[in-house]
C-alpha positions as CSV (number, residue, x, y, z in Angstrom):
1,M,0.0,-0.4,0.0
2,K,1.2,3.2,-1.0
3,I,0.4,6.2,1.2
4,K,0.5,9.4,0.3
5,L,3.1,11.9,2.3
6,P,2.7,14.5,4.2
7,L,-0.4,13.6,5.9
8,D,-3.1,15.4,7.0
9,Q,-2.9,16.3,10.6
10,N,-5.0,14.0,12.0
11,R,-3.2,11.2,10.6
12,K,0.1,11.7,11.9
13,L,1.5,9.8,14.9
14,Q,2.0,12.3,17.4
15,V,5.0,12.0,19.9
16,I,4.2,13.7,23.2
17,F,8.3,14.3,25.0
18,R,8.0,15.0,28.5
19,V,11.3,17.4,29.1
20,E,12.0,16.3,33.4
21,P,13.5,20.3,34.5
22,G,15.8,18.4,36.5
23,C,17.9,17.4,33.2
24,L,18.2,20.9,32.7
25,G,20.3,21.5,35.8
26,P,19.3,22.7,39.3
27,E,17.2,25.3,37.5
28,G,16.0,23.5,35.6
29,A,12.2,24.7,36.6
30,E,12.8,27.8,35.7
31,H,13.6,26.6,32.3
32,V,12.4,24.3,31.4
33,V,9.6,26.3,29.2
34,D,11.9,28.1,27.6
35,F,13.6,24.5,26.5
36,C,11.0,23.2,25.0
37,L,10.1,26.4,23.3
38,T,13.4,26.3,21.5
39,A,13.7,21.9,21.4
40,Q,9.8,21.9,19.6
41,K,11.4,24.0,16.9
42,A,14.3,22.5,16.6
43,V,12.7,18.9,16.4
44,D,9.2,19.8,14.3
45,N,10.8,19.6,11.1
46,I,11.7,15.3,11.4
47,D,9.2,13.5,10.0
48,A,7.2,15.9,10.2
49,D,5.5,14.1,6.6
50,F,4.1,12.2,9.0
51,V,4.5,12.9,12.9
52,H,3.0,15.6,14.5
53,W,5.4,16.8,17.7
54,E,4.5,17.9,21.3
55,I,7.7,18.8,23.7
56,T,5.8,20.5,26.7
57,P,7.5,20.2,30.3
58,R,6.4,17.1,32.7
59,D,5.3,18.5,35.6
60,D,2.7,16.0,36.6
61,K,5.2,12.8,36.9
62,E,2.7,10.0,37.1
63,L,2.2,10.9,33.0
64,P,4.6,8.9,31.4
65,E,7.8,10.8,29.7
66,M,6.5,9.3,26.1
67,E,3.2,9.5,24.7
68,Y,1.8,8.7,21.3
69,K,-1.1,9.5,19.6
70,L,-3.0,9.4,17.0
71,A,-6.5,11.1,15.8
72,S,-6.4,12.6,19.4
73,K,-5.7,8.8,20.7
74,K,-3.6,7.3,23.1
75,L,-1.4,4.4,21.3
76,T,0.2,1.3,22.9
77,H,4.0,0.9,22.1
78,D,3.2,-2.0,20.0
79,K,0.3,0.5,18.1
80,A,3.0,3.5,17.4
81,E,5.9,0.6,16.7
82,K,3.5,-0.5,13.9
83,Y,2.8,2.6,12.5
84,L,6.4,3.9,12.4
85,S,6.5,0.5,10.5
86,L,3.9,1.6,8.3
87,F,6.8,4.2,7.0
88,N,10.1,1.7,7.5
89,K,10.9,3.0,10.5
90,D,11.5,0.9,13.8
91,L,10.4,2.7,17.1
92,D,13.3,2.4,19.3
93,E,15.7,3.5,17.2
94,F,12.7,6.9,16.4
95,E,12.6,6.5,20.1
96,G,16.8,6.5,20.2
97,H,17.1,8.7,17.4
98,L,14.4,11.7,19.8
99,H,16.9,11.1,22.7
100,D,20.6,12.1,20.7
101,K,17.9,14.6,19.3
102,L,17.4,16.4,22.9
103,A,20.6,16.1,24.3
104,L,22.2,17.7,22.0
105,L,20.0,20.4,23.1
106,I,20.4,20.7,26.4
107,E,24.0,20.4,25.3
108,D,23.8,23.7,23.1
109,Y,21.3,25.6,25.9
110,L,22.7,25.0,28.6
111,G,25.8,26.5,27.4
112,R,24.2,29.7,26.0
């Protein structure tokens, strides 16, 4: 099956990544919102044909660090993996790439 890209917004995988304030140092709570805005701009174009990113502070520890949704419905890890396989992407590599990108962005942000 051939998928026409870019997908409509409601058919894109929504990836919510919640940033712990502590990863920005002892004063991270003061900077996490600004960092999330900066990170959002940096990741917006990654796989943008089929992924919508949401980088946000992790204010509620009960919520997972990373969450997947499709059409506003939560997806399990297995379903997110199946979705990404349609685009020849491996979920573990996909997540690893995001973590690596965010680590670099944190280094850059803290080096300001």
